[in-house]
Every structure is written in C-alpha cells, then in structure tokens.
PDB file of N, CA, C and O in Angstrom:
ATOM      1  N   UNK A   1     -51.032 122.680  81.940  1.00  0.00           N
ATOM      2  CA  UNK A   1     -50.809 122.554  80.538  1.00  0.00           C
ATOM      3  C   UNK A   1     -50.891 123.950  79.881  1.00  0.00           C
ATOM      4  O   UNK A   1     -50.050 124.315  79.060  1.00  0.00           O
ATOM      5  N   UNK A   2     -51.987 124.759  80.289  1.00  0.00           N
ATOM      6  CA  UNK A   2     -52.065 125.896  79.672  1.00  0.00           C
ATOM      7  C   UNK A   2     -51.078 126.877  80.103  1.00  0.00           C
ATOM      8  O   UNK A   2     -50.717 127.680  79.243  1.00  0.00           O
ATOM      9  N   UNK A   3     -50.667 126.951  81.044  1.00  0.00           N
ATOM     10  CA  UNK A   3     -49.416 127.791  81.558  1.00  0.00           C
ATOM     11  C   UNK A   3     -48.309 127.297  80.637  1.00  0.00           C
ATOM     12  O   UNK A   3     -47.773 128.259  80.088  1.00  0.00           O
ATOM     13  N   UNK A   4     -47.839 126.259  80.318  1.00  0.00           N
ATOM     14  CA  UNK A   4     -46.783 125.899  79.514  1.00  0.00           C
ATOM     15  C   UNK A   4     -46.984 126.349  77.963  1.00  0.00           C
ATOM     16  O   UNK A   4     -46.045 126.743  77.271  1.00  0.00           O
ATOM     17  N   UNK A   5     -48.395 126.235  77.482  1.00  0.00           N
ATOM     18  CA  UNK A   5     -48.607 126.548  76.202  1.00  0.00           C
ATOM     19  C   UNK A   5     -48.453 128.135  75.977  1.00  0.00           C
ATOM     20  O   UNK A   5     -47.895 128.695  75.033  1.00  0.00           O
ATOM     21  N   UNK A   6     -49.023 128.650  76.967  1.00  0.00           N
ATOM     22  CA  UNK A   6     -49.136 130.602  77.014  1.00  0.00           C
ATOM     23  C   UNK A   6     -47.517 130.775  76.972  1.00  0.00           C
ATOM     24  O   UNK A   6     -47.011 131.272  75.966  1.00  0.00           O
ATOM     25  N   UNK A   7     -46.707 130.362  78.067  1.00  0.00           N
ATOM     26  CA  UNK A   7     -45.272 130.634  78.057  1.00  0.00           C
ATOM     27  C   UNK A   7     -44.563 130.593  76.878  1.00  0.00           C
ATOM     28  O   UNK A   7     -43.867 131.532  76.492  1.00  0.00           O
ATOM     29  N   UNK A   8     -44.744 129.233  76.098  1.00  0.00           N
ATOM     30  CA  UNK A   8     -44.142 128.963  74.899  1.00  0.00           C
ATOM     31  C   UNK A   8     -44.518 130.104  73.892  1.00  0.00           C
ATOM     32  O   UNK A   8     -43.643 130.793  73.368  1.00  0.00           O
ATOM     33  N   UNK A   9     -45.838 130.274  73.645  1.00  0.00           N
ATOM     34  CA  UNK A   9     -46.067 131.346  72.759  1.00  0.00           C
ATOM     35  C   UNK A   9     -45.578 132.669  73.080  1.00  0.00           C
ATOM     36  O   UNK A   9     -45.196 133.373  72.145  1.00  0.00           O
ATOM     37  N   UNK A  10     -45.536 133.102  74.239  1.00  0.00           N
ATOM     38  CA  UNK A  10     -44.584 134.425  74.768  1.00  0.00           C
ATOM     39  C   UNK A  10     -43.329 134.181  74.335  1.00  0.00           C
ATOM     40  O   UNK A  10     -42.765 135.161  73.849  1.00  0.00           O
ATOM     41  N   UNK A  11     -42.723 133.176  74.364  1.00  0.00           N
ATOM     42  CA  UNK A  11     -41.299 132.996  74.208  1.00  0.00           C
ATOM     43  C   UNK A  11     -40.917 133.016  72.829  1.00  0.00           C
ATOM     44  O   UNK A  11     -40.013 133.706  72.358  1.00  0.00           O
ATOM     45  N   UNK A  12     -41.718 132.152  72.155  1.00  0.00           N
ATOM     46  CA  UNK A  12     -41.356 132.134  70.711  1.00  0.00           C
ATOM     47  C   UNK A  12     -42.226 132.952  69.578  1.00  0.00           C
ATOM     48  O   UNK A  12     -41.945 132.960  68.379  1.00  0.00           O
ATOM     49  N   UNK A  13     -43.260 133.594  70.141  1.00  0.00           N
ATOM     50  CA  UNK A  13     -44.094 134.641  69.537  1.00  0.00           C
ATOM     51  C   UNK A  13     -45.033 133.967  68.558  1.00  0.00           C
ATOM     52  O   UNK A  13     -45.505 134.683  67.675  1.00  0.00           O
ATOM     53  N   UNK A  14     -45.373 132.672  68.595  1.00  0.00           N
ATOM     54  CA  UNK A  14     -46.124 132.117  67.890  1.00  0.00           C
ATOM     55  C   UNK A  14     -46.970 130.962  68.563  1.00  0.00           C
ATOM     56  O   UNK A  14     -46.599 130.630  69.688  1.00  0.00           O
ATOM     57  N   UNK A  15     -48.119 130.271  67.988  1.00  0.00           N
ATOM     58  CA  UNK A  15     -48.705 129.363  68.712  1.00  0.00           C
ATOM     59  C   UNK A  15     -49.675 128.764  67.539  1.00  0.00           C
ATOM     60  O   UNK A  15     -50.203 129.477  66.685  1.00  0.00           O
ATOM     61  N   UNK A  16     -49.833 127.301  67.628  1.00  0.00           N
ATOM     62  CA  UNK A  16     -50.751 126.671  66.919  1.00  0.00           C
ATOM     63  C   UNK A  16     -52.266 126.924  67.324  1.00  0.00           C
ATOM     64  O   UNK A  16     -53.254 126.600  66.665  1.00  0.00           O
ATOM     65  N   UNK A  17     -52.238 127.486  68.386  1.00  0.00           N
ATOM     66  CA  UNK A  17     -53.778 127.759  68.750  1.00  0.00           C
ATOM     67  C   UNK A  17     -54.289 129.196  68.299  1.00  0.00           C
ATOM     68  O   UNK A  17     -53.485 130.116  68.451  1.00  0.00           O
ATOM     69  N   UNK A  18     -55.350 129.449  67.843  1.00  0.00           N
ATOM     70  CA  UNK A  18     -56.176 130.496  67.660  1.00  0.00           C
ATOM     71  C   UNK A  18     -56.738 131.206  68.791  1.00  0.00           C
ATOM     72  O   UNK A  18     -57.614 130.662  69.464  1.00  0.00           O
ATOM     73  N   UNK A  19     -56.356 132.263  69.040  1.00  0.00           N
ATOM     74  CA  UNK A  19     -57.083 132.942  70.166  1.00  0.00           C
ATOM     75  C   UNK A  19     -58.575 132.920  70.207  1.00  0.00           C
ATOM     76  O   UNK A  19     -59.195 132.663  71.239  1.00  0.00           O
ATOM     77  N   UNK A  20     -59.211 133.231  68.914  1.00  0.00           N
ATOM     78  CA  UNK A  20     -60.701 132.870  68.898  1.00  0.00           C
ATOM     79  C   UNK A  20     -61.301 131.594  69.375  1.00  0.00           C
ATOM     80  O   UNK A  20     -62.374 131.495  69.971  1.00  0.00           O
ATOM     81  N   UNK A  21     -60.487 130.623  69.045  1.00  0.00           N
ATOM     82  CA  UNK A  21     -60.788 129.344  69.534  1.00  0.00           C
ATOM     83  C   UNK A  21     -60.680 129.243  71.196  1.00  0.00           C
ATOM     84  O   UNK A  21     -61.594 128.836  71.913  1.00  0.00           O
ATOM     85  N   UNK A  22     -59.457 129.669  71.631  1.00  0.00           N
ATOM     86  CA  UNK A  22     -59.254 129.665  72.926  1.00  0.00           C
ATOM     87  C   UNK A  22     -60.192 130.400  73.788  1.00  0.00           C
ATOM     88  O   UNK A  22     -60.459 129.984  74.915  1.00  0.00           O
ATOM     89  N   UNK A  23     -60.724 131.520  73.287  1.00  0.00           N
ATOM     90  CA  UNK A  23     -61.734 132.249  74.166  1.00  0.00           C
ATOM     91  C   UNK A  23     -62.988 131.420  74.308  1.00  0.00           C
ATOM     92  O   UNK A  23     -63.609 131.502  75.368  1.00  0.00           O
ATOM     93  N   UNK A  24     -63.467 130.547  73.243  1.00  0.00           N
ATOM     94  CA  UNK A  24     -64.444 129.899  73.463  1.00  0.00           C
ATOM     95  C   UNK A  24     -64.410 128.890  74.699  1.00  0.00           C
ATOM     96  O   UNK A  24     -63.597 127.967  74.665  1.00  0.00           O
ATOM     97  N   UNK A  25     -65.296 129.042  75.828  1.00  0.00           N
ATOM     98  CA  UNK A  25     -65.244 128.374  76.827  1.00  0.00           C
ATOM     99  C   UNK A  25     -65.791 126.925  76.849  1.00  0.00           C
ATOM    100  O   UNK A  25     -65.627 126.108  77.755  1.00  0.00           O
ATOM    101  N   UNK A  26     -66.537 126.735  75.576  1.00  0.00           N
ATOM    102  CA  UNK A  26     -67.034 125.439  75.461  1.00  0.00           C
ATOM    103  C   UNK A  26     -66.235 124.342  74.586  1.00  0.00           C
ATOM    104  O   UNK A  26     -66.632 123.277  74.113  1.00  0.00           O
ATOM    105  N   UNK A  27     -64.996 124.956  74.533  1.00  0.00           N
ATOM    106  CA  UNK A  27     -64.048 124.073  73.410  1.00  0.00           C
ATOM    107  C   UNK A  27     -63.331 123.221  73.993  1.00  0.00           C
ATOM    108  O   UNK A  27     -62.770 122.374  73.298  1.00  0.00           O
ATOM    109  N   UNK A  28     -63.162 123.218  75.386  1.00  0.00           N
ATOM    110  CA  UNK A  28     -62.403 122.353  76.085  1.00  0.00           C
ATOM    111  C   UNK A  28     -63.139 121.093  76.828  1.00  0.00           C
ATOM    112  O   UNK A  28     -64.351 121.277  76.937  1.00  0.00           O
ATOM    113  N   UNK A  29     -62.764 120.113  77.250  1.00  0.00           N
ATOM    114  CA  UNK A  29     -63.526 119.223  77.756  1.00  0.00           C
ATOM    115  C   UNK A  29     -64.277 119.391  79.046  1.00  0.00           C
ATOM    116  O   UNK A  29     -65.355 118.858  79.308  1.00  0.00           O
ATOM    117  N   UNK A  30     -63.546 120.238  79.864  1.00  0.00           N
ATOM    118  CA  UNK A  30     -64.268 120.889  81.113  1.00  0.00           C
ATOM    119  C   UNK A  30     -65.395 121.796  80.535  1.00  0.00           C
ATOM    120  O   UNK A  30     -66.549 121.498  80.842  1.00  0.00           O
ATOM    121  N   UNK A  31     -65.203 122.755  79.817  1.00  0.00           N
ATOM    122  CA  UNK A  31     -66.335 123.545  79.439  1.00  0.00           C
ATOM    123  C   UNK A  31     -67.335 122.780  78.628  1.00  0.00           C
ATOM    124  O   UNK A  31     -68.488 123.210  78.603  1.00  0.00           O
ATOM    125  N   UNK A  32     -66.993 121.565  77.881  1.00  0.00           N
ATOM    126  CA  UNK A  32     -68.195 120.978  77.222  1.00  0.00           C
ATOM    127  C   UNK A  32     -69.090 120.426  78.435  1.00  0.00           C
ATOM    128  O   UNK A  32     -70.305 120.607  78.515  1.00  0.00           O
ATOM    129  N   UNK A  33     -68.307 119.724  79.372  1.00  0.00           N
ATOM    130  CA  UNK A  33     -69.127 119.249  80.473  1.00  0.00           C
ATOM    131  C   UNK A  33     -69.784 120.177  81.313  1.00  0.00           C
ATOM    132  O   UNK A  33     -70.901 119.917  81.759  1.00  0.00           O
ATOM    133  N   UNK A  34     -69.240 121.164  81.557  1.00  0.00           N
ATOM    134  CA  UNK A  34     -69.911 122.344  82.287  1.00  0.00           C
ATOM    135  C   UNK A  34     -71.242 122.708  81.572  1.00  0.00           C
ATOM    136  O   UNK A  34     -72.312 122.622  82.174  1.00  0.00           O
ATOM    137  N   UNK A  35     -71.183 123.012  80.607  1.00  0.00           N
ATOM    138  CA  UNK A  35     -72.510 123.401  79.532  1.00  0.00           C
ATOM    139  C   UNK A  35     -73.352 122.175  79.243  1.00  0.00           C
ATOM    140  O   UNK A  35     -74.469 122.360  78.758  1.00  0.00           O
ATOM    141  N   UNK A  36     -72.941 120.961  79.486  1.00  0.00           N
ATOM    142  CA  UNK A  36     -73.652 119.923  79.230  1.00  0.00           C
ATOM    143  C   UNK A  36     -74.984 119.704  79.893  1.00  0.00           C
ATOM    144  O   UNK A  36     -75.292 120.379  80.876  1.00  0.00           O
ATOM    145  N   UNK A  37     -75.784 118.791  79.401  1.00  0.00           N
ATOM    146  CA  UNK A  37     -76.892 118.369  80.150  1.00  0.00           C
ATOM    147  C   UNK A  37     -76.656 117.461  81.398  1.00  0.00           C
ATOM    148  O   UNK A  37     -77.536 117.246  82.232  1.00  0.00           O
ATOM    149  N   UNK A  38     -75.540 117.006  81.447  1.00  0.00           N
ATOM    150  CA  UNK A  38     -75.071 116.056  82.518  1.00  0.00           C
ATOM    151  C   UNK A  38     -75.393 116.715  83.934  1.00  0.00           C
ATOM    152  O   UNK A  38     -75.811 116.049  84.881  1.00  0.00           O
ATOM    153  N   UNK A  39     -75.140 118.207  83.992  1.00  0.00           N
ATOM    154  CA  UNK A  39     -75.549 118.928  85.338  1.00  0.00           C
ATOM    155  C   UNK A  39     -76.901 119.238  85.387  1.00  0.00           C
ATOM    156  O   UNK A  39     -77.439 119.848  84.463  1.00  0.00           O
ATOM    157  N   UNK A  40     -77.520 118.865  86.408  1.00  0.00           N
ATOM    158  CA  UNK A  40     -79.038 119.108  86.667  1.00  0.00           C
ATOM    159  C   UNK A  40     -79.289 120.509  86.678  1.00  0.00           C
ATOM    160  O   UNK A  40     -78.453 121.412  86.705  1.00  0.00           O
ATOM    161  N   UNK A  41     -80.654 120.602  86.651  1.00  0.00           N
ATOM    162  CA  UNK A  41     -81.145 121.999  86.705  1.00  0.00           C
ATOM    163  C   UNK A  41     -80.956 122.774  87.987  1.00  0.00           C
ATOM    164  O   UNK A  41     -80.803 123.995  88.028  1.00  0.00           O
ATOM    165  N   UNK A  42     -80.981 121.929  89.076  1.00  0.00           N
ATOM    166  CA  UNK A  42     -80.748 122.347  90.509  1.00  0.00           C
ATOM    167  C   UNK A  42     -79.493 122.732  90.496  1.00  0.00           C
ATOM    168  O   UNK A  42     -79.390 123.951  90.632  1.00  0.00           O
ATOM    169  N   UNK A  43     -78.424 122.128  90.377  1.00  0.00           N
ATOM    170  CA  UNK A  43     -77.040 122.450  90.347  1.00  0.00           C
ATOM    171  C   UNK A  43     -76.816 123.785  89.669  1.00  0.00           C
ATOM    172  O   UNK A  43     -76.142 124.644  90.238  1.00  0.00           O
ATOM    173  N   UNK A  44     -77.340 123.994  88.503  1.00  0.00           N
ATOM    174  CA  UNK A  44     -77.049 125.031  87.448  1.00  0.00           C
ATOM    175  C   UNK A  44     -77.516 126.289  87.882  1.00  0.00           C
ATOM    176  O   UNK A  44     -76.996 127.370  87.605  1.00  0.00           O
ATOM    177  N   UNK A  45     -78.952 126.024  88.874  1.00  0.00           N
ATOM    178  CA  UNK A  45     -79.203 127.213  89.432  1.00  0.00           C
ATOM    179  C   UNK A  45     -78.472 127.982  90.818  1.00  0.00           C
ATOM    180  O   UNK A  45     -78.665 129.097  91.304  1.00  0.00           O
ATOM    181  N   UNK A  46     -77.760 127.114  91.123  1.00  0.00           N
ATOM    182  CA  UNK A  46     -76.930 127.351  92.525  1.00  0.00           C
ATOM    183  C   UNK A  46     -75.915 128.224  92.197  1.00  0.00           C
ATOM    184  O   UNK A  46     -75.364 128.144  91.099  1.00  0.00           O
ATOM    185  N   UNK A  47     -75.543 129.203  93.174  1.00  0.00           N
ATOM    186  CA  UNK A  47     -74.390 130.033  93.224  1.00  0.00           C
ATOM    187  C   UNK A  47     -73.024 129.439  92.782  1.00  0.00           C
ATOM    188  O   UNK A  47     -72.331 129.889  91.870  1.00  0.00           O
ATOM    189  N   UNK A  48     -72.752 128.417  93.521  1.00  0.00           N
ATOM    190  CA  UNK A  48     -71.505 127.707  93.264  1.00  0.00           C
ATOM    191  C   UNK A  48     -71.214 127.479  91.578  1.00  0.00           C
ATOM    192  O   UNK A  48     -70.201 127.904  91.023  1.00  0.00           O
ATOM    193  N   UNK A  49     -72.141 126.839  90.990  1.00  0.00           N
ATOM    194  CA  UNK A  49     -72.209 126.694  89.577  1.00  0.00           C
ATOM    195  C   UNK A  49     -71.885 127.847  88.826  1.00  0.00           C
ATOM    196  O   UNK A  49     -70.949 127.871  88.028  1.00  0.00           O
ATOM    197  N   UNK A  50     -72.645 128.822  89.062  1.00  0.00           N
ATOM    198  CA  UNK A  50     -72.553 130.223  88.431  1.00  0.00           C
ATOM    199  C   UNK A  50     -71.271 130.782  88.503  1.00  0.00           C
ATOM    200  O   UNK A  50     -70.722 131.296  87.528  1.00  0.00           O
ATOM    201  N   UNK A  51     -70.670 130.686  89.846  1.00  0.00           N
ATOM    202  CA  UNK A  51     -69.260 131.056  90.117  1.00  0.00           C
ATOM    203  C   UNK A  51     -68.307 130.590  89.245  1.00  0.00           C
ATOM    204  O   UNK A  51     -67.544 131.311  88.602  1.00  0.00           O
ATOM    205  N   UNK A  52     -68.351 129.214  89.213  1.00  0.00           N
ATOM    206  CA  UNK A  52     -67.361 128.225  88.390  1.00  0.00           C
ATOM    207  C   UNK A  52     -67.766 128.606  86.986  1.00  0.00           C
ATOM    208  O   UNK A  52     -66.828 128.910  86.249  1.00  0.00           O
ATOM    209  N   UNK A  53     -68.824 128.643  86.540  1.00  0.00           N
ATOM    210  CA  UNK A  53     -69.243 129.056  85.003  1.00  0.00           C
ATOM    211  C   UNK A  53     -68.312 130.509  84.593  1.00  0.00           C
ATOM    212  O   UNK A  53     -67.560 130.630  83.625  1.00  0.00           O
ATOM    213  N   UNK A  54     -68.579 131.393  85.499  1.00  0.00           N
ATOM    214  CA  UNK A  54     -67.869 132.834  85.275  1.00  0.00           C
ATOM    215  C   UNK A  54     -66.449 132.487  85.357  1.00  0.00           C
ATOM    216  O   UNK A  54     -65.789 132.692  84.339  1.00  0.00           O
ATOM    217  N   UNK A  55     -65.889 132.023  86.330  1.00  0.00           N
ATOM    218  CA  UNK A  55     -64.472 131.915  86.336  1.00  0.00           C
ATOM    219  C   UNK A  55     -63.737 131.194  85.203  1.00  0.00           C
ATOM    220  O   UNK A  55     -62.627 131.526  84.787  1.00  0.00           O
ATOM    221  N   UNK A  56     -64.464 130.181  84.753  1.00  0.00           N
ATOM    222  CA  UNK A  56     -63.981 129.249  83.592  1.00  0.00           C
ATOM    223  C   UNK A  56     -63.987 130.242  82.267  1.00  0.00           C
ATOM    224  O   UNK A  56     -63.090 130.327  81.429  1.00  0.00           O
ATOM    225  N   UNK A  57     -65.117 130.903  82.297  1.00  0.00           N
ATOM    226  CA  UNK A  57     -65.236 131.879  81.025  1.00  0.00           C
ATOM    227  C   UNK A  57     -64.073 132.877  81.198  1.00  0.00           C
ATOM    228  O   UNK A  57     -63.353 133.058  80.216  1.00  0.00           O
ATOM    229  N   UNK A  58     -63.800 133.571  82.385  1.00  0.00           N
ATOM    230  CA  UNK A  58     -62.823 134.582  82.384  1.00  0.00           C
ATOM    231  C   UNK A  58     -61.513 133.786  82.197  1.00  0.00           C
ATOM    232  O   UNK A  58     -60.674 134.268  81.436  1.00  0.00           O
ATOM    233  N   UNK A  59     -61.274 132.704  82.771  1.00  0.00           N
ATOM    234  CA  UNK A  59     -59.900 132.037  82.427  1.00  0.00           C
ATOM    235  C   UNK A  59     -59.750 132.095  80.900  1.00  0.00           C
ATOM    236  O   UNK A  59     -58.731 132.607  80.438  1.00  0.00           O
ATOM    237  N   UNK A  60     -60.738 131.582  80.050  1.00  0.00           N
ATOM    238  CA  UNK A  60     -60.610 131.638  78.474  1.00  0.00           C
ATOM    239  C   UNK A  60     -60.208 132.963  77.980  1.00  0.00           C
ATOM    240  O   UNK A  60     -59.237 133.148  77.247  1.00  0.00           O
ATOM    241  N   UNK A  61     -61.032 133.915  78.434  1.00  0.00           N
ATOM    242  CA  UNK A  61     -60.744 135.350  77.966  1.00  0.00           C
ATOM    243  C   UNK A  61     -59.368 135.735  78.232  1.00  0.00           C
ATOM    244  O   UNK A  61     -58.737 136.202  77.283  1.00  0.00           O
ATOM    245  N   UNK A  62     -58.765 135.614  79.419  1.00  0.00           N
ATOM    246  CA  UNK A  62     -57.428 135.797  79.802  1.00  0.00           C
ATOM    247  C   UNK A  62     -56.485 135.226  79.012  1.00  0.00           C
ATOM    248  O   UNK A  62     -55.508 135.826  78.565  1.00  0.00           O
ATOM    249  N   UNK A  63     -56.819 133.769  78.775  1.00  0.00           N
ATOM    250  CA  UNK A  63     -55.837 133.120  78.133  1.00  0.00           C
ATOM    251  C   UNK A  63     -55.804 133.433  76.562  1.00  0.00           C
ATOM    252  O   UNK A  63     -54.774 133.229  75.919  1.00  0.00           O
ATOM    253  N   UNK A  64     -56.804 133.866  76.051  1.00  0.00           N
ATOM    254  CA  UNK A  64     -57.180 134.403  74.714  1.00  0.00           C
ATOM    255  C   UNK A  64     -56.288 135.702  74.865  1.00  0.00           C
ATOM    256  O   UNK A  64     -55.359 135.882  74.078  1.00  0.00           O
ATOM    257  N   UNK A  65     -56.505 136.412  75.654  1.00  0.00           N
ATOM    258  CA  UNK A  65     -55.780 137.689  75.615  1.00  0.00           C
ATOM    259  C   UNK A  65     -54.320 137.848  75.481  1.00  0.00           C
ATOM    260  O   UNK A  65     -53.753 138.652  74.742  1.00  0.00           O
ATOM    261  N   UNK A  66     -53.649 136.796  76.460  1.00  0.00           N
ATOM    262  CA  UNK A  66     -52.409 136.554  76.520  1.00  0.00           C
ATOM    263  C   UNK A  66     -51.831 136.082  75.117  1.00  0.00           C
ATOM    264  O   UNK A  66     -50.831 136.594  74.613  1.00  0.00           O
ATOM    265  N   UNK A  67     -52.491 135.153  74.596  1.00  0.00           N
ATOM    266  CA  UNK A  67     -52.007 134.640  73.201  1.00  0.00           C
ATOM    267  C   UNK A  67     -52.060 135.526  72.136  1.00  0.00           C
ATOM    268  O   UNK A  67     -51.244 135.408  71.222  1.00  0.00           O
ATOM    269  N   UNK A  68     -52.969 136.464  72.121  1.00  0.00           N
ATOM    270  CA  UNK A  68     -53.083 137.480  71.143  1.00  0.00           C
ATOM    271  C   UNK A  68     -52.002 138.472  71.269  1.00  0.00           C
ATOM    272  O   UNK A  68     -51.566 139.001  70.246  1.00  0.00           O
ATOM    273  N   UNK A  69     -51.472 138.810  72.568  1.00  0.00           N
ATOM    274  CA  UNK A  69     -50.457 139.602  72.918  1.00  0.00           C
ATOM    275  C   UNK A  69     -48.943 139.198  72.347  1.00  0.00           C
ATOM    276  O   UNK A  69     -48.104 139.834  71.708  1.00  0.00           O
ATOM    277  N   UNK A  70     -48.995 137.705  72.931  1.00  0.00           N
ATOM    278  CA  UNK A  70     -47.929 137.015  72.479  1.00  0.00           C
ATOM    279  C   UNK A  70     -47.595 136.877  71.199  1.00  0.00           C
ATOM    280  O   UNK A  70     -46.455 137.076  70.777  1.00  0.00           O
ATOM    281  N   UNK A  71     -48.623 136.507  70.461  1.00  0.00           N
ATOM    282  CA  UNK A  71     -48.517 136.448  68.981  1.00  0.00           C
ATOM    283  C   UNK A  71     -48.463 137.457  68.205  1.00  0.00           C
ATOM    284  O   UNK A  71     -48.217 137.330  67.005  1.00  0.00           O
ATOM    285  N   UNK A  72     -48.690 138.635  68.793  1.00  0.00           N
ATOM    286  CA  UNK A  72     -48.877 139.971  67.891  1.00  0.00           C
ATOM    287  C   UNK A  72     -47.523 140.786  68.289  1.00  0.00           C
ATOM    288  O   UNK A  72     -47.417 141.969  67.967  1.00  0.00           O
ATOM    289  N   UNK A  73     -46.571 140.159  68.949  1.00  0.00           N
ATOM    290  CA  UNK A  73     -45.082 140.871  68.984  1.00  0.00           C
ATOM    291  C   UNK A  73     -45.316 141.685  70.093  1.00  0.00           C
ATOM    292  O   UNK A  73     -44.671 142.733  70.113  1.00  0.00           O
ATOM    293  N   UNK A  74     -46.187 141.434  71.157  1.00  0.00           N
ATOM    294  CA  UNK A  74     -46.341 142.108  72.481  1.00  0.00           C
ATOM    295  C   UNK A  74     -45.922 141.326  73.396  1.00  0.00           C
ATOM    296  O   UNK A  74     -46.640 141.475  74.384  1.00  0.00           O
ATOM    297  N   UNK A  75     -44.986 140.437  73.601  1.00  0.00           N
ATOM    298  CA  UNK A  75     -44.555 139.633  74.629  1.00  0.00           C
ATOM    299  C   UNK A  75     -44.530 140.154  76.050  1.00  0.00           C
ATOM    300  O   UNK A  75     -45.087 139.576  76.983  1.00  0.00           O
ATOM    301  N   UNK A  76     -43.808 141.348  76.161  1.00  0.00           N
ATOM    302  CA  UNK A  76     -43.726 141.930  77.555  1.00  0.00           C
ATOM    303  C   UNK A  76     -45.082 142.108  78.369  1.00  0.00           C
ATOM    304  O   UNK A  76     -45.318 141.762  79.526  1.00  0.00           O
ATOM    305  N   UNK A  77     -46.052 142.853  77.285  1.00  0.00           N
ATOM    306  CA  UNK A  77     -47.423 143.152  77.754  1.00  0.00           C
ATOM    307  C   UNK A  77     -48.214 141.819  78.036  1.00  0.00           C
ATOM    308  O   UNK A  77     -49.152 141.839  78.832  1.00  0.00           O
ATOM    309  N   UNK A  78     -47.839 140.646  77.382  1.00  0.00           N
ATOM    310  CA  UNK A  78     -48.450 139.346  77.652  1.00  0.00           C
ATOM    311  C   UNK A  78     -47.944 138.797  79.034  1.00  0.00           C
ATOM    312  O   UNK A  78     -48.589 137.901  79.578  1.00  0.00           O
ATOM    313  N   UNK A  79     -46.959 139.236  79.543  1.00  0.00           N
ATOM    314  CA  UNK A  79     -46.645 138.652  80.834  1.00  0.00           C
ATOM    315  C   UNK A  79     -46.956 139.791  82.057  1.00  0.00           C
ATOM    316  O   UNK A  79     -46.453 139.700  83.177  1.00  0.00           O
ATOM    317  N   UNK A  80     -47.592 140.544  81.767  1.00  0.00           N
ATOM    318  CA  UNK A  80     -48.011 141.518  82.748  1.00  0.00           C
ATOM    319  C   UNK A  80     -49.086 141.061  83.869  1.00  0.00           C
ATOM    320  O   UNK A  80     -49.468 141.863  84.722  1.00  0.00           O
TER     321      UNK A  80
END
C-alpha cells in the first residue's frame, strides 16, 4: 500500500498525506500496536523488539522523505 501511495505522489507531484504525519511511527496501526502496552516488558527489552522498532521508525522517516521530495517538485530525487 505504501509503495503505491509513494509512487502515485511521485507521478502526480501531490498527495493527501502530510509528510509530518507520515514521519510519526505511532500514527499507523502497526506503530500504535508496537508502542502499546500489549507488548510485555520482557519482549520490549529484547533485541528483536528493538530492531523492529528501529526499522519501523526508519521506514516512516524514509517514506516521509520520499513524500517531501515528490510533493516538492523533486520527483527524480524521490526515486533515488
């Protein structure tokens, strides 16, 4: 779904999504769950959880960067 959203933004130069909102890794369903109390403290303290948390945050940062470029008239840079 994200790939399609970003490709569309690159193609048409606009999006209904705000890069600031996209950058927030707690804004999506997975992020809300990942940051929720549903995950116990033992799991949260483990390396796998920390890696997933970091990768999820990095994904949101990358998607927001692409969106900013795509909607800022820099489509070629958005595809790099």
